[in-house]
Structures are given as structure tokens and as C-alpha cells.
C-alpha positions, 0 to 999 in steps of 0.5 A, a space after each residue: 740433382 732432383 728436389 721436391 719442393 712442398 710449399 702451399 704459398 704461391 709467392 714463396 713457391 715461385 720464388 724458391 722454384 726460380 732460385 733452385 732452378 737457377 742453381 741447376 737443380 731439377 725441381 718438382 713443386 707440389 702445394 699440398 700434403 697428399 700430392 707430396 706423399 704421392 710424388 714421394 712414392 712414385 718418383 726418385 728425389 735427392 732432397 725434400 724441401 718441406 713446409 709443415 702447414 699444408 692443405 689436405 695433409 700436414 707436413 709432419 704426417 708426410 715426413 713420418 710416412 716417408 720415414 716409415 717407408 724407409 726412404 732415406 732422402 734428406 729432408 729440410 723443413 722450411 716453415 714459420 713454425 718457430 716454437 722450440 717444441 715444434 722444431 724438436 718434433 720435426 727433427 725427431 720425426 726424421 727431418 735432417 735440418 730445419 729453417 725458419 721463415 723468413 730465411 736468407 736464400 743463401 743460407 737455404 742453398 748452403 743447407 741444401 748443399 750440406 745435406 746433399 753432401 752428407 747423403 753422398 757420404 762426402 764431408 768436404 765442400 768440394 768434389 775432387 777426383 782424378 784431377 777434376 774439381 767441382 765446387 757446388 757453392 760457386 759452380 766452378 769446375 776445373 781439370 788439373 787446375 785449369 778452369 772448365 765451363 760446364 753447362 747446367 745439365 753437364 754439371 747435373 750429370 757429372 756431380 752424382 757420378 763424381 761424388 761417389 766414384 765406383 757407383 754405377 748409375 743407369 741412364 734412367 737414374 741420371 735422367 731423373 736427376 736432370 729433369 722435373 715433371 714438366 721437362 721434355 726428355 730427349 731420348 739421347 740426352 744423357 749420352 750427349 751430355 756425357 760426350 760433352 763432359 768427356 771432351 772437356 774433362 778427358 775421355 777416361 773420366 766417365 766409363 760406360 758399362 754396356 747395357 747398365 749405365 755409367 760410372 766414374 772409376 775409383 781410380 
């Protein structure tokens, strides 16, 4: 999954960047509202982690512009603005959730996972299909009850496919979930990771629709 982190404090930004990447997310980090708005118009993200007190353009302005463009990605506000009226304003502007700094990192990760599940239309805390189970909270995977070790990149390819069986994702869409701006993208990276997943989980789990992309069949 690919996240956009919008945070102007260098210390907090570095800490969150390290935390999110350690959890297997591809993360782009910008430090002002104008760069955030430009990134949201040019890139595809699964979630926006947004501070409000930003240089050049306030976070609420970025959020309102996002929703005015009908972009539906989950937005989690993380800010020191803790007044009730400010929290209400953020939620009414289109945020999906709100955490107050300083926050517990484990709670932040749990809120991110919850928003990503809701965006996929999944209520259960784990993804389970065709005998394969993924637990995003623990990063544990199994097939027919047997534990399987997946690399971070294999997980990043499999999770969006398993979360919505029948949904066709192109190679470019999968690459966007794998890599942030600074990552070098290999021309056949997606194919390599899918090959590894098929060896570990079964050849029939991920299907290739020639010229279009990949999907996990509904059954």
C-alpha cells in the first residue's frame, strides 16, 4: 500500500517515515501544503496522513481541495490541534479519522490499518480467501493453516489483490503500491513477486489477464 505523509516537522516526519516503511508501506513524504496538493493530483495513494499546521497551504485547505476533486482515499489527520471545534472542522471537511499529537505509534498503525480495510470494503481484521490468510496487524500469512514467510514486497503485491477478489489491477497499479518516489523500479518487478507468491501459495491464486493485469479469482 502507498501512503502520502504530509508533515513539516523534520523529527516527526523522519520517525513516521521509518515506522511506516518498517511496516511495509511505500511512503512519499512532503513538508508543505502546496507539495501535498500537487502530489495528490499527480500520484495514486491508498491513504493520506495529514498534518494541519503546514507551510504555504493549510492542511484543511488541502483536504477540502481533495474532496472537491471527488478523490475518495482515506484521510487520517495527525495534528496538535486538539480543540473540539477543530476536530469537528477536520472531520466535517472530509477526514476519516483524527489523532492528536503526541500519539502512540501502535495506535496510529492500527488506525491506518482500519482505514485501509474500510477503503477495501472489508470489516474483518484479516483477509481470507481460497485458503490464504493475511493478518496485517501481525504480518503473518498462512495457506491452508500452514505459516508462510512473505517478503515485504510480496505482501505489498498480494494484499490489494486478496482484499478484493475479482478486482483487476494492472502492473502499473501494483507498482504504485510497491514503490515511493525515490525507489528504483525494475521493469519486471511485479512479475518476479507474483512468481514467488505462486510458488509459496499455489499457482491458481493469482491469475494473469493477458495485456491487462492480475487478479485473485472470486472463487
